[in-house]
N, CA, C, O and the ligand as a Tripos MOL2 file, in Angstrom:
@<TRIPOS>MOLECULE
protein
  313   311    79     0     0
PROTEIN
NO_CHARGES

@<TRIPOS>ATOM
      1 N         156.8210   97.3610   81.2520 N.3       1 MET1
      2 CA        156.3170   97.1870   82.6040 C.3       1 MET1
      3 C         154.8070   97.0390   82.5340 C.2       1 MET1
      4 O         154.0870   98.0240   82.3730 O.2       1 MET1
      5 N         154.3410   95.8330   82.6520 N.am      2 SER2
      6 CA        152.9350   95.6060   82.5220 C.3       2 SER2
      7 C         152.1860   95.6020   83.8410 C.2       2 SER2
      8 O         150.9850   95.8670   83.9030 O.2       2 SER2
      9 N         152.9120   95.3030   84.8650 N.am      3 TRP3
     10 CA        152.2360   95.1310   86.1530 C.3       3 TRP3
     11 C         153.0890   95.7470   87.2400 C.2       3 TRP3
     12 O         154.1920   95.2710   87.5090 O.2       3 TRP3
     13 N         152.5780   96.8250   87.8840 N.am      4 ILE4
     14 CA        153.2670   97.4550   89.0010 C.3       4 ILE4
     15 C         152.5410   97.0580   90.2830 C.2       4 ILE4
     16 O         151.3900   97.4400   90.4960 O.2       4 ILE4
     17 N         153.2200   96.2890   91.1370 N.am      5 PRO5
     18 CA        152.5290   95.8690   92.3480 C.3       5 PRO5
     19 C         152.3260   97.0060   93.3530 C.2       5 PRO5
     20 O         153.1900   97.8710   93.5000 O.2       5 PRO5
     21 N         151.2230   97.0010   94.0160 N.am      6 THR6
     22 CA        150.9570   97.9710   95.1020 C.3       6 THR6
     23 C         151.4850   97.3610   96.4150 C.2       6 THR6
     24 O         151.8890   96.1990   96.4730 O.2       6 THR6
     25 N         151.4610   98.1910   97.4520 N.am      7 CYS7
     26 CA        151.8680   97.7110   98.7880 C.3       7 CYS7
     27 C         151.0450   96.4850   99.2090 C.2       7 CYS7
     28 O         151.5800   95.5360   99.7830 O.2       7 CYS7
     29 N         149.7310   96.5180   98.9170 N.am      8 SER8
     30 CA        148.9280   95.3870   99.3520 C.3       8 SER8
     31 C         149.2150   94.1490   98.5330 C.2       8 SER8
     32 O         149.0870   93.0420   99.0570 O.2       8 SER8
     33 N         149.6060   94.2820   97.2480 N.am      9 ASP9
     34 CA        150.0200   93.1430   96.4780 C.3       9 ASP9
     35 C         151.2670   92.4960   97.1030 C.2       9 ASP9
     36 O         151.3720   91.2760   97.2280 O.2       9 ASP9
     37 N         152.1970   93.3660   97.4840 N.am     10 VAL10
     38 CA        153.4620   92.8490   98.0570 C.3      10 VAL10
     39 C         153.1570   92.1910   99.3830 C.2      10 VAL10
     40 O         153.6350   91.0880   99.6510 O.2      10 VAL10
     41 N         152.3690   92.8480  100.2180 N.am     11 ALA11
     42 CA        152.0250   92.2830  101.5380 C.3      11 ALA11
     43 C         151.3500   90.9230  101.4050 C.2      11 ALA11
     44 O         151.6620   89.9800  102.1330 O.2      11 ALA11
     45 N         150.4180   90.8460  100.4590 N.am     12 ARG12
     46 CA        149.7010   89.6130  100.2600 C.3      12 ARG12
     47 C         150.6570   88.4950   99.8140 C.2      12 ARG12
     48 O         150.5870   87.3720  100.3140 O.2      12 ARG12
     49 N         151.5600   88.8220   98.8560 N.am     13 SER13
     50 CA        152.4570   87.8230   98.3560 C.3      13 SER13
     51 C         153.4590   87.3720   99.4110 C.2      13 SER13
     52 O         153.8870   86.2170   99.4120 O.2      13 SER13
     53 N         153.8420   88.3020  100.3280 N.am     14 VAL14
     54 CA        154.7570   87.9530  101.3880 C.3      14 VAL14
     55 C         154.0530   86.9870  102.3440 C.2      14 VAL14
     56 O         154.6360   85.9870  102.7620 O.2      14 VAL14
     57 N         152.7930   87.2920  102.6900 N.am     15 SER15
     58 CA        152.1770   86.4560  103.7000 C.3      15 SER15
     59 C         151.6740   85.0930  103.1550 C.2      15 SER15
     60 O         151.5740   84.1220  103.9050 O.2      15 SER15
     61 N         151.3590   85.0380  101.8370 N.am     16 ASP16
     62 CA        150.9070   83.7340  101.3080 C.3      16 ASP16
     63 C         152.0800   82.9200  100.6770 C.2      16 ASP16
     64 O         151.8560   81.8270  100.1570 O.2      16 ASP16
     65 N         153.2880   83.4400  100.7250 N.am     17 GLY17
     66 CA        154.4410   82.6970  100.2500 C.3      17 GLY17
     67 C         154.7360   82.8220   98.8010 C.2      17 GLY17
     68 O         155.7410   82.2900   98.3300 O.2      17 GLY17
     69 N         153.8660   83.5330   98.0390 N.am     18 SER18
     70 CA        154.0940   83.6310   96.5820 C.3      18 SER18
     71 C         155.1940   84.6210   96.2300 C.2      18 SER18
     72 O         155.6130   84.7080   95.0760 O.2      18 SER18
     73 N         155.6590   85.3630   97.2230 N.am     19 TYR19
     74 CA        156.7510   86.3220   96.9680 C.3      19 TYR19
     75 C         157.9930   85.6270   96.4590 C.2      19 TYR19
     76 O         158.6970   86.1660   95.6050 O.2      19 TYR19
     77 N         158.2760   84.4370   96.9670 N.am     20 ASP20
     78 CA        159.4460   83.6680   96.5660 C.3      20 ASP20
     79 C         159.1360   82.6500   95.4800 C.2      20 ASP20
     80 O         160.0570   82.0370   94.9410 O.2      20 ASP20
     81 N         157.8820   82.4540   95.1480 N.am     21 GLU21
     82 CA        157.5300   81.3420   94.2770 C.3      21 GLU21
     83 C         156.7520   81.7350   93.0190 C.2      21 GLU21
     84 O         156.4780   80.8850   92.1720 O.2      21 GLU21
     85 N         156.3940   83.0140   92.8920 N.am     22 GLY22
     86 CA        155.5890   83.4350   91.7820 C.3      22 GLY22
     87 C         156.3610   83.3690   90.4670 C.2      22 GLY22
     88 O         157.5560   83.0730   90.4630 O.2      22 GLY22
     89 N         155.6760   83.6450   89.3400 N.am     23 PRO23
     90 CA        156.3510   83.6770   88.0400 C.3      23 PRO23
     91 C         157.4380   84.7410   87.9880 C.2      23 PRO23
     92 O         157.3330   85.7700   88.6560 O.2      23 PRO23
     93 N         158.4600   84.5060   87.2140 N.am     24 GLY24
     94 CA        159.6680   85.3650   87.1820 C.3      24 GLY24
     95 C         159.4030   86.8650   87.0760 C.2      24 GLY24
     96 O         159.9250   87.6400   87.8770 O.2      24 GLY24
     97 N         158.5960   87.2850   86.0930 N.am     25 GLY25
     98 CA        158.3330   88.7080   85.8410 C.3      25 GLY25
     99 C         157.6780   89.3540   87.0320 C.2      25 GLY25
    100 O         158.0570   90.4530   87.4390 O.2      25 GLY25
    101 N         156.6760   88.6640   87.6060 N.am     26 ARG26
    102 CA        155.9880   89.1840   88.7520 C.3      26 ARG26
    103 C         156.9180   89.2630   89.9660 C.2      26 ARG26
    104 O         156.8660   90.2230   90.7340 O.2      26 ARG26
    105 N         157.7590   88.2540   90.1290 N.am     27 ARG27
    106 CA        158.6990   88.2450   91.2430 C.3      27 ARG27
    107 C         159.6770   89.4180   91.1910 C.2      27 ARG27
    108 O         160.0020   90.0320   92.2070 O.2      27 ARG27
    109 N         160.1350   89.7090   89.9630 N.am     28 VAL28
    110 CA        161.0310   90.8440   89.7700 C.3      28 VAL28
    111 C         160.3820   92.1320   90.1860 C.2      28 VAL28
    112 O         160.9880   92.9600   90.8650 O.2      28 VAL28
    113 N         159.1080   92.3030   89.7630 N.am     29 MET29
    114 CA        158.3840   93.5430   90.1000 C.3      29 MET29
    115 C         158.1610   93.6400   91.6000 C.2      29 MET29
    116 O         158.2710   94.7310   92.1590 O.2      29 MET29
    117 N         157.8520   92.5360   92.2730 N.am     30 LEU30
    118 CA        157.6610   92.5670   93.7000 C.3      30 LEU30
    119 C         158.9620   92.9560   94.4050 C.2      30 LEU30
    120 O         158.9540   93.7330   95.3600 O.2      30 LEU30
    121 N         160.0910   92.4000   93.9180 N.am     31 ARG31
    122 CA        161.3770   92.7240   94.5060 C.3      31 ARG31
    123 C         161.7530   94.1840   94.3010 C.2      31 ARG31
    124 O         162.3300   94.8350   95.1720 O.2      31 ARG31
    125 N         161.4060   94.6690   93.1230 N.am     32 LEU32
    126 CA        161.6690   96.1040   92.7920 C.3      32 LEU32
    127 C         160.9140   96.9920   93.7550 C.2      32 LEU32
    128 O         161.4630   97.9490   94.3020 O.2      32 LEU32
    129 N         159.6400   96.6650   93.9590 N.am     33 HIS33
    130 CA        158.8130   97.4360   94.8750 C.3      33 HIS33
    131 C         159.4300   97.3860   96.2790 C.2      33 HIS33
    132 O         159.5550   98.4110   96.9490 O.2      33 HIS33
    133 N         159.8190   96.1590   96.7210 N.am     34 MET34
    134 CA        160.3950   95.9700   98.0340 C.3      34 MET34
    135 C         161.6490   96.8320   98.1990 C.2      34 MET34
    136 O         161.8990   97.3760   99.2750 O.2      34 MET34
    137 N         162.4440   96.9530   97.1110 N.am     35 ALA35
    138 CA        163.6880   97.6670   97.1930 C.3      35 ALA35
    139 C         163.4810   99.1720   97.4740 C.2      35 ALA35
    140 O         164.3150   99.8220   98.1040 O.2      35 ALA35
    141 N         162.3490   99.6950   96.9900 N.am     36 VAL36
    142 CA        162.1490  101.1440   97.1410 C.3      36 VAL36
    143 C         161.1300  101.4840   98.2400 C.2      36 VAL36
    144 O         160.9530  102.6580   98.5620 O.2      36 VAL36
    145 N         160.4520  100.4700   98.8240 N.am     37 CYS37
    146 CA        159.3730  100.7520   99.7410 C.3      37 CYS37
    147 C         159.7270  100.3290  101.1640 C.2      37 CYS37
    148 O         159.8510   99.1410  101.4630 O.2      37 CYS37
    149 N         159.8830  101.3060  102.0170 N.am     38 TRP38
    150 CA        160.2740  101.0400  103.3960 C.3      38 TRP38
    151 C         159.1870  100.2330  104.1400 C.2      38 TRP38
    152 O         159.4880   99.3260  104.9160 O.2      38 TRP38
    153 N         157.9260  100.5900  103.8800 N.am     39 PHE39
    154 CA        156.8480   99.9470  104.5470 C.3      39 PHE39
    155 C         156.8400   98.4210  104.2770 C.2      39 PHE39
    156 O         156.6850   97.6110  105.1900 O.2      39 PHE39
    157 N         157.0120   98.0730  103.0070 N.am     40 CYS40
    158 CA        156.9670   96.6450  102.6390 C.3      40 CYS40
    159 C         158.1970   95.9140  103.1960 C.2      40 CYS40
    160 O         158.0740   94.7570  103.5990 O.2      40 CYS40
    161 N         159.3670   96.5420  103.2340 N.am     41 ARG41
    162 CA        160.5210   95.9060  103.8130 C.3      41 ARG41
    163 C         160.2840   95.6160  105.2810 C.2      41 ARG41
    164 O         160.6080   94.5290  105.7600 O.2      41 ARG41
    165 N         159.7240   96.5750  105.9990 N.am     42 ARG42
    166 CA        159.4420   96.3700  107.4120 C.3      42 ARG42
    167 C         158.3720   95.2700  107.6110 C.2      42 ARG42
    168 O         158.4810   94.4460  108.5190 O.2      42 ARG42
    169 N         157.3450   95.2760  106.7500 N.am     43 TYR43
    170 CA        156.3210   94.2380  106.8510 C.3      43 TYR43
    171 C         156.9260   92.8610  106.6170 C.2      43 TYR43
    172 O         156.6290   91.9320  107.3680 O.2      43 TYR43
    173 N         157.7600   92.7050  105.6020 N.am     44 ALA44
    174 CA        158.3590   91.4240  105.2670 C.3      44 ALA44
    175 C         159.2520   90.9630  106.4190 C.2      44 ALA44
    176 O         159.2920   89.7770  106.7460 O.2      44 ALA44
    177 N         159.9670   91.9080  107.0280 N.am     45 ALA45
    178 CA        160.8250   91.5590  108.1870 C.3      45 ALA45
    179 C         159.9990   91.0240  109.3400 C.2      45 ALA45
    180 O         160.4160   90.0990  110.0380 O.2      45 ALA45
    181 N         158.7880   91.6280  109.5440 N.am     46 GLN46
    182 CA        157.9290   91.1700  110.6250 C.3      46 GLN46
    183 C         157.3670   89.8070  110.3420 C.2      46 GLN46
    184 O         157.2720   88.9760  111.2450 O.2      46 GLN46
    185 N         156.9870   89.5530  109.0880 N.am     47 VAL47
    186 CA        156.4440   88.2380  108.7130 C.3      47 VAL47
    187 C         157.5110   87.1630  108.9200 C.2      47 VAL47
    188 O         157.2300   86.0850  109.4440 O.2      47 VAL47
    189 N         158.7550   87.4780  108.4950 N.am     48 ARG48
    190 CA        159.8560   86.5060  108.6770 C.3      48 ARG48
    191 C         160.1220   86.2570  110.1330 C.2      48 ARG48
    192 O         160.3620   85.1230  110.5480 O.2      48 ARG48
    193 N         160.0790   87.3340  110.9270 N.am     49 TRP49
    194 CA        160.2980   87.2060  112.3840 C.3      49 TRP49
    195 C         159.2420   86.2900  112.9920 C.2      49 TRP49
    196 O         159.5730   85.4330  113.8120 O.2      49 TRP49
    197 N         157.9820   86.4560  112.6070 N.am     50 ILE50
    198 CA        156.9200   85.6320  113.1510 C.3      50 ILE50
    199 C         157.0780   84.1920  112.6900 C.2      50 ILE50
    200 O         156.8310   83.2700  113.4670 O.2      50 ILE50
    201 N         157.4920   83.9760  111.4210 N.am     51 ASP51
    202 CA        157.7380   82.6080  110.9070 C.3      51 ASP51
    203 C         158.8290   81.9250  111.7440 C.2      51 ASP51
    204 O         158.6950   80.7720  112.1530 O.2      51 ASP51
    205 N         159.9260   82.6860  111.9860 N.am     52 ARG52
    206 CA        161.0390   82.1210  112.7850 C.3      52 ARG52
    207 C         160.5860   81.8120  114.2020 C.2      52 ARG52
    208 O         160.9190   80.7650  114.7560 O.2      52 ARG52
    209 N         159.8300   82.7260  114.7790 N.am     53 ALA53
    210 CA        159.3470   82.4980  116.1460 C.3      53 ALA53
    211 C         158.4560   81.2860  116.1910 C.2      53 ALA53
    212 O         158.5760   80.4670  117.1020 O.2      53 ALA53
    213 N         157.5420   81.1440  115.2090 N.am     54 ALA54
    214 CA        156.6330   80.0060  115.1780 C.3      54 ALA54
    215 C         157.4440   78.7150  115.0710 C.2      54 ALA54
    216 O         157.1650   77.7400  115.7680 O.2      54 ALA54
    217 N         158.4590   78.7150  114.1860 N.am     55 LYS55
    218 CA        159.2990   77.5230  114.0090 C.3      55 LYS55
    219 C         159.9990   77.1780  115.2920 C.2      55 LYS55
    220 O         160.1010   76.0030  115.6470 O.2      55 LYS55
    221 N         160.4820   78.1700  115.9920 N.am     56 ALA56
    222 CA        161.2030   77.9480  117.2490 C.3      56 ALA56
    223 C         160.2790   77.3430  118.2860 C.2      56 ALA56
    224 O         160.7080   76.4900  119.0630 O.2      56 ALA56
    225 N         159.0370   77.7540  118.3190 N.am     57 VAL57
    226 CA        158.1090   77.3000  119.3370 C.3      57 VAL57
    227 C         157.4810   75.9350  118.9820 C.2      57 VAL57
    228 O         157.4220   75.0240  119.8080 O.2      57 VAL57
    229 N         157.0090   75.8270  117.7070 N.am     58 TRP58
    230 CA        156.2400   74.6340  117.3060 C.3      58 TRP58
    231 C         157.0490   73.6960  116.3810 C.2      58 TRP58
    232 O         156.5440   72.6560  115.9560 O.2      58 TRP58
    233 N         158.2970   74.0680  116.0760 N.am     59 GLY59
    234 CA        159.0600   73.2020  115.1500 C.3      59 GLY59
    235 C         158.8760   73.5880  113.6950 C.2      59 GLY59
    236 O         159.8320   73.6320  112.9210 O.2      59 GLY59
    237 N         157.6310   73.8650  113.3350 N.am     60 ALA60
    238 CA        157.2840   74.2610  111.9770 C.3      60 ALA60
    239 C         155.9390   75.0090  112.0590 C.2      60 ALA60
    240 O         155.1170   74.7500  112.9380 O.2      60 ALA60
    241 N         155.7460   75.9460  111.1100 N.am     61 PRO61
    242 CA        154.4390   76.6020  111.1130 C.3      61 PRO61
    243 C         153.3440   75.5810  110.7880 C.2      61 PRO61
    244 O         153.3550   74.9850  109.7110 O.2      61 PRO61
    245 N         152.4240   75.3810  111.6890 N.am     62 ALA62
    246 CA        151.3490   74.4010  111.5070 C.3      62 ALA62
    247 C         150.3780   74.9070  110.4270 C.2      62 ALA62
    248 O         150.2160   76.1150  110.2590 O.2      62 ALA62
    249 N         149.7420   73.9970  109.7050 N.am     63 PRO63
    250 CA        148.6750   74.4320  108.8000 C.3      63 PRO63
    251 C         147.5400   75.0850  109.6270 C.2      63 PRO63
    252 O         147.2240   74.6020  110.7150 O.2      63 PRO63
    253 N         146.9600   76.1140  109.1500 N.am     64 GLY64
    254 CA        145.9590   76.8070  109.9270 C.3      64 GLY64
    255 C         146.5600   77.8840  110.8040 C.2      64 GLY64
    256 O         145.8610   78.5990  111.5220 O.2      64 GLY64
    257 N         147.9180   77.9820  110.7230 N.am     65 ASP65
    258 CA        148.6380   78.9930  111.4240 C.3      65 ASP65
    259 C         148.3970   80.4050  110.8670 C.2      65 ASP65
    260 O         148.6080   81.4140  111.5410 O.2      65 ASP65
    261 N         147.9460   80.4260  109.6090 N.am     66 GLU66
    262 CA        147.7980   81.7030  108.9160 C.3      66 GLU66
    263 C         146.9570   82.7100  109.6710 C.2      66 GLU66
    264 O         147.2820   83.8970  109.7010 O.2      66 GLU66
    265 N         145.8740   82.2440  110.2840 N.am     67 ALA67
    266 CA        144.9940   83.1510  110.9950 C.3      67 ALA67
    267 C         145.7130   83.7620  112.2100 C.2      67 ALA67
    268 O         145.5720   84.9490  112.5040 O.2      67 ALA67
    269 N         146.4780   82.9250  112.8960 N.am     68 VAL68
    270 CA        147.2600   83.3970  114.0560 C.3      68 VAL68
    271 C         148.2740   84.4520  113.5880 C.2      68 VAL68
    272 O         148.4450   85.5070  114.1990 O.2      68 VAL68
    273 N         148.9430   84.1100  112.4630 N.am     69 LYS69
    274 CA        149.9510   85.0060  111.9250 C.3      69 LYS69
    275 C         149.3470   86.3630  111.5580 C.2      69 LYS69
    276 O         149.9070   87.4220  111.8430 O.2      69 LYS69
    277 N         148.1810   86.2840  110.9150 N.am     70 ARG70
    278 CA        147.5420   87.5660  110.5170 C.3      70 ARG70
    279 C         147.1710   88.3830  111.7200 C.2      70 ARG70
    280 O         147.2930   89.6080  111.7060 O.2      70 ARG70
    281 N         146.7060   87.7040  112.7890 N.am     71 ARG71
    282 CA        146.3490   88.4550  114.0000 C.3      71 ARG71
    283 C         147.6030   89.0870  114.6120 C.2      71 ARG71
    284 O         147.5600   90.2400  115.0400 O.2      71 ARG71
    285 N         148.7080   88.3560  114.6600 N.am     72 LEU72
    286 CA        149.9370   88.8830  115.1780 C.3      72 LEU72
    287 C         150.4170   90.0950  114.3810 C.2      72 LEU72
    288 O         150.8410   91.1020  114.9460 O.2      72 LEU72
    289 N         150.3390   89.9720  113.0540 N.am     73 ILE73
    290 CA        150.7840   91.0720  112.1890 C.3      73 ILE73
    291 C         149.8990   92.2950  112.3950 C.2      73 ILE73
    292 O         150.3890   93.4240  112.4390 O.2      73 ILE73
    293 N         148.5870   92.0660  112.5220 N.am     74 ALA74
    294 CA        147.6830   93.1830  112.7550 C.3      74 ALA74
    295 C         148.0260   93.8800  114.0280 C.2      74 ALA74
    296 O         147.9480   95.1050  114.1180 O.2      74 ALA74
    297 N         148.4120   93.0960  115.0340 N.am     75 ARG75
    298 CA        148.7600   93.7040  116.3470 C.3      75 ARG75
    299 C         150.0640   94.4930  116.2410 C.2      75 ARG75
    300 O         150.1980   95.5790  116.8040 O.2      75 ARG75
    301 N         151.0290   93.9160  115.5000 N.am     76 LEU76
    302 CA        152.3280   94.6260  115.3270 C.3      76 LEU76
    303 C         152.1340   95.9570  114.6200 C.2      76 LEU76
    304 O         152.8300   96.9330  114.9000 O.2      76 LEU76
    305 N         151.1650   95.9820  113.6850 N.am     77 ARG77
    306 CA        150.9370   97.1990  112.8880 C.3      77 ARG77
    307 C         150.2900   98.2910  113.6830 C.2      77 ARG77
    308 O         150.4850   99.4670  113.3770 O.2      77 ARG77
    309 N         149.4940   97.9330  114.7370 N.am     78 SER78
    310 CA        148.7480   98.9440  115.4300 C.3      78 SER78
    311 C         149.5960   99.7020  116.4400 C.2      78 SER78
    312 O         149.0960  100.6020  117.1150 O.2      78 SER78
    313 ZN        155.1580   98.9520   99.4800 Zn       79 ZN79
@<TRIPOS>BOND
     1     1     2 1
     2     2     3 1
     3     3     4 2
     4     3     5 am
     5     5     6 1
     6     6     7 1
     7     7     8 2
     8     7     9 am
     9     9    10 1
    10    10    11 1
    11    11    12 2
    12    11    13 am
    13    13    14 1
    14    14    15 1
    15    15    16 2
    16    15    17 am
    17    17    18 1
    18    18    19 1
    19    19    20 2
    20    19    21 am
    21    21    22 1
    22    22    23 1
    23    23    24 2
    24    23    25 am
    25    25    26 1
    26    26    27 1
    27    27    28 2
    28    27    29 am
    29    29    30 1
    30    30    31 1
    31    31    32 2
    32    31    33 am
    33    33    34 1
    34    34    35 1
    35    35    36 2
    36    35    37 am
    37    37    38 1
    38    38    39 1
    39    39    40 2
    40    39    41 am
    41    41    42 1
    42    42    43 1
    43    43    44 2
    44    43    45 am
    45    45    46 1
    46    46    47 1
    47    47    48 2
    48    47    49 am
    49    49    50 1
    50    50    51 1
    51    51    52 2
    52    51    53 am
    53    53    54 1
    54    54    55 1
    55    55    56 2
    56    55    57 am
    57    57    58 1
    58    58    59 1
    59    59    60 2
    60    59    61 am
    61    61    62 1
    62    62    63 1
    63    63    64 2
    64    63    65 am
    65    65    66 1
    66    66    67 1
    67    67    68 2
    68    67    69 am
    69    69    70 1
    70    70    71 1
    71    71    72 2
    72    71    73 am
    73    73    74 1
    74    74    75 1
    75    75    76 2
    76    75    77 am
    77    77    78 1
    78    78    79 1
    79    79    80 2
    80    79    81 am
    81    81    82 1
    82    82    83 1
    83    83    84 2
    84    83    85 am
    85    85    86 1
    86    86    87 1
    87    87    88 2
    88    87    89 am
    89    89    90 1
    90    90    91 1
    91    91    92 2
    92    91    93 am
    93    93    94 1
    94    94    95 1
    95    95    96 2
    96    95    97 am
    97    97    98 1
    98    98    99 1
    99    99   100 2
   100    99   101 am
   101   101   102 1
   102   102   103 1
   103   103   104 2
   104   103   105 am
   105   105   106 1
   106   106   107 1
   107   107   108 2
   108   107   109 am
   109   109   110 1
   110   110   111 1
   111   111   112 2
   112   111   113 am
   113   113   114 1
   114   114   115 1
   115   115   116 2
   116   115   117 am
   117   117   118 1
   118   118   119 1
   119   119   120 2
   120   119   121 am
   121   121   122 1
   122   122   123 1
   123   123   124 2
   124   123   125 am
   125   125   126 1
   126   126   127 1
   127   127   128 2
   128   127   129 am
   129   129   130 1
   130   130   131 1
   131   131   132 2
   132   131   133 am
   133   133   134 1
   134   134   135 1
   135   135   136 2
   136   135   137 am
   137   137   138 1
   138   138   139 1
   139   139   140 2
   140   139   141 am
   141   141   142 1
   142   142   143 1
   143   143   144 2
   144   143   145 am
   145   145   146 1
   146   146   147 1
   147   147   148 2
   148   147   149 am
   149   149   150 1
   150   150   151 1
   151   151   152 2
   152   151   153 am
   153   153   154 1
   154   154   155 1
   155   155   156 2
   156   155   157 am
   157   157   158 1
   158   158   159 1
   159   159   160 2
   160   159   161 am
   161   161   162 1
   162   162   163 1
   163   163   164 2
   164   163   165 am
   165   165   166 1
   166   166   167 1
   167   167   168 2
   168   167   169 am
   169   169   170 1
   170   170   171 1
   171   171   172 2
   172   171   173 am
   173   173   174 1
   174   174   175 1
   175   175   176 2
   176   175   177 am
   177   177   178 1
   178   178   179 1
   179   179   180 2
   180   179   181 am
   181   181   182 1
   182   182   183 1
   183   183   184 2
   184   183   185 am
   185   185   186 1
   186   186   187 1
   187   187   188 2
   188   187   189 am
   189   189   190 1
   190   190   191 1
   191   191   192 2
   192   191   193 am
   193   193   194 1
   194   194   195 1
   195   195   196 2
   196   195   197 am
   197   197   198 1
   198   198   199 1
   199   199   200 2
   200   199   201 am
   201   201   202 1
   202   202   203 1
   203   203   204 2
   204   203   205 am
   205   205   206 1
   206   206   207 1
   207   207   208 2
   208   207   209 am
   209   209   210 1
   210   210   211 1
   211   211   212 2
   212   211   213 am
   213   213   214 1
   214   214   215 1
   215   215   216 2
   216   215   217 am
   217   217   218 1
   218   218   219 1
   219   219   220 2
   220   219   221 am
   221   221   222 1
   222   222   223 1
   223   223   224 2
   224   223   225 am
   225   225   226 1
   226   226   227 1
   227   227   228 2
   228   227   229 am
   229   229   230 1
   230   230   231 1
   231   231   232 2
   232   231   233 am
   233   233   234 1
   234   234   235 1
   235   235   236 2
   236   235   237 am
   237   237   238 1
   238   238   239 1
   239   239   240 2
   240   239   241 am
   241   241   242 1
   242   242   243 1
   243   243   244 2
   244   243   245 am
   245   245   246 1
   246   246   247 1
   247   247   248 2
   248   247   249 am
   249   249   250 1
   250   250   251 1
   251   251   252 2
   252   251   253 am
   253   253   254 1
   254   254   255 1
   255   255   256 2
   256   255   257 am
   257   257   258 1
   258   258   259 1
   259   259   260 2
   260   259   261 am
   261   261   262 1
   262   262   263 1
   263   263   264 2
   264   263   265 am
   265   265   266 1
   266   266   267 1
   267   267   268 2
   268   267   269 am
   269   269   270 1
   270   270   271 1
   271   271   272 2
   272   271   273 am
   273   273   274 1
   274   274   275 1
   275   275   276 2
   276   275   277 am
   277   277   278 1
   278   278   279 1
   279   279   280 2
   280   279   281 am
   281   281   282 1
   282   282   283 1
   283   283   284 2
   284   283   285 am
   285   285   286 1
   286   286   287 1
   287   287   288 2
   288   287   289 am
   289   289   290 1
   290   290   291 1
   291   291   292 2
   292   291   293 am
   293   293   294 1
   294   294   295 1
   295   295   296 2
   296   295   297 am
   297   297   298 1
   298   298   299 1
   299   299   300 2
   300   299   301 am
   301   301   302 1
   302   302   303 1
   303   303   304 2
   304   303   305 am
   305   305   306 1
   306   306   307 1
   307   307   308 2
   308   307   309 am
   309   309   310 1
   310   310   311 1
   311   311   312 2
@<TRIPOS>SUBSTRUCTURE
     1 MET1         2 RESIDUE 1 A MET
     2 SER2         6 RESIDUE 1 A SER
     3 TRP3        10 RESIDUE 1 A TRP
     4 ILE4        14 RESIDUE 1 A ILE
     5 PRO5        18 RESIDUE 1 A PRO
     6 THR6        22 RESIDUE 1 A THR
     7 CYS7        26 RESIDUE 1 A CYS
     8 SER8        30 RESIDUE 1 A SER
     9 ASP9        34 RESIDUE 1 A ASP
    10 VAL10       38 RESIDUE 1 A VAL
    11 ALA11       42 RESIDUE 1 A ALA
    12 ARG12       46 RESIDUE 1 A ARG
    13 SER13       50 RESIDUE 1 A SER
    14 VAL14       54 RESIDUE 1 A VAL
    15 SER15       58 RESIDUE 1 A SER
    16 ASP16       62 RESIDUE 1 A ASP
    17 GLY17       66 RESIDUE 1 A GLY
    18 SER18       70 RESIDUE 1 A SER
    19 TYR19       74 RESIDUE 1 A TYR
    20 ASP20       78 RESIDUE 1 A ASP
    21 GLU21       82 RESIDUE 1 A GLU
    22 GLY22       86 RESIDUE 1 A GLY
    23 PRO23       90 RESIDUE 1 A PRO
    24 GLY24       94 RESIDUE 1 A GLY
    25 GLY25       98 RESIDUE 1 A GLY
    26 ARG26      102 RESIDUE 1 A ARG
    27 ARG27      106 RESIDUE 1 A ARG
    28 VAL28      110 RESIDUE 1 A VAL
    29 MET29      114 RESIDUE 1 A MET
    30 LEU30      118 RESIDUE 1 A LEU
    31 ARG31      122 RESIDUE 1 A ARG
    32 LEU32      126 RESIDUE 1 A LEU
    33 HIS33      130 RESIDUE 1 A HIS
    34 MET34      134 RESIDUE 1 A MET
    35 ALA35      138 RESIDUE 1 A ALA
    36 VAL36      142 RESIDUE 1 A VAL
    37 CYS37      146 RESIDUE 1 A CYS
    38 TRP38      150 RESIDUE 1 A TRP
    39 PHE39      154 RESIDUE 1 A PHE
    40 CYS40      158 RESIDUE 1 A CYS
    41 ARG41      162 RESIDUE 1 A ARG
    42 ARG42      166 RESIDUE 1 A ARG
    43 TYR43      170 RESIDUE 1 A TYR
    44 ALA44      174 RESIDUE 1 A ALA
    45 ALA45      178 RESIDUE 1 A ALA
    46 GLN46      182 RESIDUE 1 A GLN
    47 VAL47      186 RESIDUE 1 A VAL
    48 ARG48      190 RESIDUE 1 A ARG
    49 TRP49      194 RESIDUE 1 A TRP
    50 ILE50      198 RESIDUE 1 A ILE
    51 ASP51      202 RESIDUE 1 A ASP
    52 ARG52      206 RESIDUE 1 A ARG
    53 ALA53      210 RESIDUE 1 A ALA
    54 ALA54      214 RESIDUE 1 A ALA
    55 LYS55      218 RESIDUE 1 A LYS
    56 ALA56      222 RESIDUE 1 A ALA
    57 VAL57      226 RESIDUE 1 A VAL
    58 TRP58      230 RESIDUE 1 A TRP
    59 GLY59      234 RESIDUE 1 A GLY
    60 ALA60      238 RESIDUE 1 A ALA
    61 PRO61      242 RESIDUE 1 A PRO
    62 ALA62      246 RESIDUE 1 A ALA
    63 PRO63      250 RESIDUE 1 A PRO
    64 GLY64      254 RESIDUE 1 A GLY
    65 ASP65      258 RESIDUE 1 A ASP
    66 GLU66      262 RESIDUE 1 A GLU
    67 ALA67      266 RESIDUE 1 A ALA
    68 VAL68      270 RESIDUE 1 A VAL
    69 LYS69      274 RESIDUE 1 A LYS
    70 ARG70      278 RESIDUE 1 A ARG
    71 ARG71      282 RESIDUE 1 A ARG
    72 LEU72      286 RESIDUE 1 A LEU
    73 ILE73      290 RESIDUE 1 A ILE
    74 ALA74      294 RESIDUE 1 A ALA
    75 ARG75      298 RESIDUE 1 A ARG
    76 LEU76      302 RESIDUE 1 A LEU
    77 ARG77      306 RESIDUE 1 A ARG
    78 SER78      310 RESIDUE 1 A SER
    79 ZN79       313 GROUP 0 **** ****
């Protein structure tokens, strides 16, 4: 085990899309973390919910949507 992801590593990879696309070893470690960490599971569920909502409203997440998404997530967290 060379690399143990922290919650912020997982959160970052979920919001920038690298959670599903990163290199195999890293992806496994992120999934492992997700499996044991309630906070990250809840965060990922919120990100997916926002993605789905954005797709429902705009058809697809527009480029530049990231800032809006981050603001929404920040609001959900507070
Ligand atoms: Zn975590």
